C-alpha positions as CSV (number, residue, x, y, z in Angstrom):
1,X,29.8,118.5,137.9
2,X,33.4,116.8,137.7
3,X,31.9,113.9,135.9
4,X,30.7,115.8,132.9
5,X,33.7,118.0,133.0
6,X,35.7,114.6,132.6
7,X,33.7,113.2,129.6
8,X,33.8,116.6,128.0
9,X,37.2,116.8,128.3
10,X,38.2,113.4,126.9
11,X,36.1,113.9,123.9
12,X,37.4,117.2,123.1
13,X,40.9,115.9,124.0
14,X,40.4,113.0,121.3
15,X,39.5,115.9,118.6
16,X,42.0,118.4,119.2
17,X,45.5,117.5,117.5
18,X,48.4,119.0,115.5
19,X,46.1,120.3,112.9
20,X,43.6,122.0,115.5
21,X,46.4,123.6,117.4
22,X,48.5,124.7,115.0
23,X,45.4,127.0,113.2
24,X,45.8,125.3,110.0
25,X,42.7,123.2,110.3
26,X,40.4,126.0,111.1
27,X,41.7,128.2,108.5
28,X,41.1,125.4,105.9
29,X,37.7,124.4,106.7
30,X,36.3,127.7,107.8
31,X,38.1,131.1,106.6
32,X,36.7,133.6,105.7
33,X,33.4,132.3,107.7
34,X,32.4,134.0,110.7
35,X,32.6,132.8,114.1
36,X,28.9,131.4,113.6
37,X,30.1,128.6,111.7
38,X,32.4,127.3,114.4
39,X,29.6,127.7,116.8
40,X,27.3,125.3,114.4
41,X,30.5,123.1,114.2
42,X,30.6,123.1,118.3
43,X,27.0,122.0,118.8
44,X,26.9,119.4,116.0
45,X,30.2,117.8,117.8
46,X,28.2,117.8,120.8
47,X,25.2,116.1,119.2
48,X,27.4,113.7,117.5
49,X,29.0,112.9,120.9
50,X,25.3,112.3,122.5
51,X,24.6,110.0,119.5
52,X,27.7,108.0,120.0
53,X,26.7,107.8,124.0
54,X,23.4,106.4,123.1
55,X,25.0,103.4,120.7
56,X,25.2,99.9,122.2
57,X,28.9,99.1,122.5
58,X,30.3,95.6,121.1
59,X,29.1,96.1,117.8
60,X,31.7,94.7,115.5
61,X,31.5,97.4,112.4
62,X,31.5,100.0,114.9
63,X,34.7,98.7,116.5
64,X,36.7,97.9,113.7
65,X,36.1,101.4,112.2
66,X,37.2,102.9,115.7
67,X,40.5,100.8,115.4
68,X,41.6,101.7,112.0
69,X,40.5,105.3,112.4
70,X,42.6,105.1,115.9
71,X,45.8,103.7,114.3
72,X,45.7,106.3,111.4
73,X,45.3,108.9,113.7
74,X,48.0,108.0,116.1
75,X,50.5,107.6,112.9
76,X,49.2,111.2,112.0
77,X,50.2,112.7,115.4
78,X,53.5,110.8,115.4
79,X,54.4,112.5,112.4
80,X,53.4,116.0,113.6
81,X,55.7,115.5,116.4
82,X,58.4,115.1,114.1
83,X,57.5,118.5,112.5
84,X,57.5,120.0,116.3
85,X,60.9,118.9,116.6
86,X,62.1,120.8,113.4
87,X,60.1,123.8,114.2
88,X,61.1,124.3,118.0
89,X,64.4,122.4,117.9
90,X,63.3,119.6,119.8
91,X,65.3,116.5,120.5
92,X,64.9,113.9,117.6
93,X,63.8,111.2,119.6
94,X,60.8,113.1,121.0
95,X,58.1,111.5,118.6
96,X,59.4,107.9,119.5
97,X,59.7,108.4,123.4
98,X,56.1,110.1,123.3
99,X,54.6,107.1,121.1
100,X,56.1,104.6,123.7
101,X,55.2,106.8,126.6
102,X,51.4,107.2,125.7
103,X,51.0,103.6,124.5
104,X,51.8,102.7,128.3
105,X,49.6,105.6,129.8
106,X,46.7,104.3,127.6
107,X,46.7,100.9,129.8
108,X,45.8,102.8,132.6
109,X,42.3,102.8,132.3
110,X,39.5,105.2,131.0
111,X,39.1,106.9,134.5
112,X,42.8,107.9,134.8
113,X,42.7,108.9,131.2
114,X,40.0,111.3,131.9
115,X,41.7,112.7,134.9
116,X,44.7,113.4,132.5
117,X,42.6,115.3,130.2
118,X,41.0,117.1,132.9
119,X,44.5,118.6,133.6
120,X,45.7,119.1,130.1
121,X,42.6,120.5,128.3
122,X,42.3,123.6,130.9
123,X,45.9,124.1,130.2
124,X,45.9,124.4,126.7
125,X,42.6,126.7,127.1
126,X,44.8,129.1,129.5
127,X,47.8,129.3,127.2
128,X,45.5,130.1,124.1
129,X,43.8,132.6,126.1
130,X,47.4,134.3,126.5
131,X,48.3,134.1,122.9
132,X,44.9,135.4,122.0
133,X,45.0,138.4,124.0
134,X,47.8,139.7,121.8
135,X,46.1,138.9,118.4
136,X,44.2,141.6,116.8
137,X,40.4,141.4,116.0
138,X,39.7,140.5,112.2
139,X,36.2,140.6,111.0
140,X,34.9,137.7,109.0
141,X,31.3,137.5,107.5
142,X,29.2,134.2,106.3
143,X,28.2,130.9,107.4
144,X,28.9,127.7,105.5
145,X,26.8,125.0,107.0
146,X,28.4,122.3,104.8
147,X,31.8,123.4,105.9
148,X,30.6,122.5,109.8
149,X,29.2,119.5,108.7
150,X,32.4,118.2,106.8
151,X,34.6,119.4,109.7
152,X,32.5,117.3,112.2
153,X,32.7,114.1,109.8
154,X,36.4,114.6,109.9
155,X,36.8,115.0,113.5
156,X,34.3,112.9,115.4
157,X,35.2,109.3,114.8
158,X,38.0,109.4,117.3
159,X,35.9,111.0,119.9
160,X,32.9,109.1,119.3
161,X,34.9,105.7,119.8
162,X,36.1,107.0,123.3
163,X,32.5,108.1,124.6
164,X,30.6,104.8,123.2
165,X,31.4,103.1,126.3
166,X,29.4,105.9,128.4
167,X,26.1,103.9,127.1
168,X,24.9,103.3,130.7
169,X,25.0,107.3,131.7
170,X,21.4,108.9,132.1
171,X,20.3,111.2,129.5
172,X,20.6,113.8,131.9
173,X,24.0,113.2,132.5
174,X,24.7,112.8,128.7
175,X,23.0,116.3,128.0
176,X,25.1,117.9,130.6
177,X,28.2,116.5,129.2
178,X,27.1,117.8,125.9
179,X,26.7,121.1,127.0
180,X,30.1,121.5,128.4
181,X,31.3,119.9,125.0
182,X,29.9,122.7,123.5
183,X,31.2,125.4,125.9
184,X,34.7,123.9,125.5
185,X,34.8,123.8,121.6
186,X,33.4,127.3,121.2
187,X,36.1,128.7,123.4
188,X,38.7,126.8,121.8
189,X,37.4,127.6,118.3
190,X,37.2,131.4,119.0
191,X,41.0,131.6,120.6
192,X,42.5,129.5,117.9
193,X,40.7,131.0,115.1
194,X,41.5,134.4,116.5
195,X,45.3,133.8,116.2
196,X,45.2,131.8,113.2
197,X,43.5,134.2,110.8
198,X,46.3,136.8,111.3
199,X,48.4,134.3,109.6
200,X,46.0,132.5,107.4
201,X,48.5,132.1,104.4
202,X,50.9,130.5,106.7
203,X,51.1,126.5,106.6
204,X,51.3,126.9,110.4
205,X,49.3,130.0,111.2
206,X,49.8,129.8,115.2
207,X,53.1,129.1,114.9
208,X,54.0,132.2,112.7
209,X,51.9,134.3,115.1
210,X,53.9,132.9,118.2
211,X,57.3,133.3,116.7
212,X,56.3,137.2,116.0
213,X,55.2,137.6,119.7
214,X,58.0,135.4,121.2
215,X,55.7,132.7,122.4
216,X,57.4,130.0,120.7
217,X,57.7,128.1,124.0
218,X,54.0,128.4,124.8
219,X,52.8,127.3,121.3
220,X,55.1,124.1,121.8
221,X,53.3,123.3,124.9
222,X,49.8,123.8,123.5
223,X,50.7,121.7,120.5
224,X,52.5,118.9,122.2
225,X,49.4,118.5,124.7
226,X,47.0,118.5,121.8
227,X,48.9,115.8,120.3
228,X,49.2,114.0,123.6
229,X,45.8,113.6,124.6
230,X,44.8,112.8,121.0
231,X,47.5,110.2,120.9
232,X,46.2,108.4,124.4
233,X,42.8,108.5,123.1
234,X,43.9,106.3,120.0
235,X,45.9,104.1,122.0
236,X,43.3,103.5,124.6
237,X,40.5,102.7,121.8
238,X,42.8,100.1,120.1
239,X,43.6,98.6,123.5
240,X,39.6,98.5,124.6
241,X,38.6,97.2,121.2
242,X,41.3,94.2,120.8
243,X,41.9,93.1,124.8
244,X,39.8,90.2,124.4
245,X,42.3,88.8,121.6
246,X,45.3,90.6,122.3
247,X,47.3,91.0,125.4
248,X,48.7,94.5,126.6
249,X,52.4,93.5,125.7
250,X,51.4,92.8,122.1
251,X,49.4,96.0,122.0
252,X,52.5,98.2,123.2
253,X,54.8,96.3,121.1
254,X,52.4,97.5,118.2
255,X,52.7,101.0,119.0
256,X,56.6,101.0,119.7
257,X,56.9,99.8,116.4
258,X,54.6,102.4,114.8
259,X,56.7,105.1,116.8
260,X,59.8,103.7,115.3
261,X,58.7,103.5,111.6
262,X,56.9,106.9,111.5
263,X,59.6,109.0,113.2
264,X,60.4,110.4,109.7
265,X,57.6,110.9,107.3
266,X,56.7,114.5,107.0
267,X,53.3,115.7,108.6
268,X,51.8,118.0,105.9
269,X,52.1,115.3,103.3
270,X,51.0,112.2,105.3
271,X,48.1,114.1,106.9
272,X,47.0,115.3,103.4
273,X,46.3,111.6,102.7
274,X,44.8,110.4,106.0
275,X,42.6,113.2,106.8
276,X,40.4,112.7,103.8
277,X,40.1,109.0,104.5
278,X,39.2,109.9,108.0
279,X,36.4,112.5,107.2
280,X,34.9,109.7,105.0
281,X,35.0,107.3,107.5
282,X,33.8,109.7,109.9
283,X,30.6,110.4,107.9
284,X,30.1,106.7,107.3
285,X,30.5,106.0,111.0
286,X,27.9,108.6,112.3
287,X,25.4,107.2,109.5
288,X,26.1,103.8,110.6
289,X,25.5,104.4,114.2
290,X,22.2,106.4,113.6
291,X,21.0,103.1,111.7
292,X,21.8,101.3,114.9
293,X,19.7,103.6,117.3
294,X,16.9,103.7,114.8
295,X,16.8,100.1,114.9
296,X,17.2,99.5,118.7
297,X,14.0,102.0,119.0
298,X,12.1,100.1,116.5
299,X,12.8,96.6,118.2
300,X,12.3,97.6,121.5
301,X,9.2,95.9,123.2
302,X,7.8,99.3,124.5
303,X,7.9,100.8,121.0
304,X,6.3,97.8,119.3
305,X,3.5,97.3,122.0
306,X,2.6,101.2,121.9
307,X,2.7,101.2,117.9
308,X,0.5,97.8,118.0
309,X,-1.9,99.6,120.5
310,X,-2.5,102.5,118.2
311,X,-2.8,100.3,115.2
312,X,-5.4,98.3,117.0
313,X,-7.3,101.4,118.3
314,X,-7.5,103.1,114.8
315,X,-8.7,99.9,113.3
316,X,-11.2,99.3,116.0
317,X,-12.3,103.1,115.6
318,X,-13.0,102.6,111.8
């Protein structure tokens, strides 16, 4: 069970970031849809996770796309901490220190990163429960399937890159991990959406809610932890896919430079450029991985033998 929870937590932690935790992402994609749209998105995210765990690793195109997406995501999360500094009066150096810190933590290895996510994700869920209790229930109706698909396309790339290395897990383990992913996403979608739609017109709905109910500190912890889990996954994916050509010191230096350069840019302006790019990349990434899986199925000896056997049987019968 713990093994499956760890996979679920690292996948979920890779996807939830500043946009998700602030509530703005869910409002933009789903309002005024009912919760059913988010349930569909949760199921699709889990299916995509299954897909990525079936993909053979060490594919150049897959790895290259994962590196590019991870760097772009890392930069987006850094600039979001810059906004958090202004919103919650945090020290101006918070984003720089965080960027440097996670670039070192990402070297610890995937198992230690899973353990970190196994701690942080439940904390995020509990804190959102505490805030959601105070939120009034607002009824929403309708389901837009296309929005759920778009949301999955934008958010699945980094998570997929993280779990691709779990290819050797049994099908049963992959299925159980995906079930936990559905449960976690449904819980987080419900909690964040319930809070966010109260201030749906705000640039940062959950922050506006938190300020009204004097929950600024809880909001800050939720968003910061969500950013940190995404930053760690981003740095880890880059390390894993470049370790054969770059040593750890060069990678750390690269992320330190990013932390210094992207300390000042505004998150909302920067994310409005990067998120659509990540969305298109995510869709291409999913389709490409599907092609790889289909190709592997058709090229397997067992499949070819079975197909030839059926052809031979049919021709003999006629």
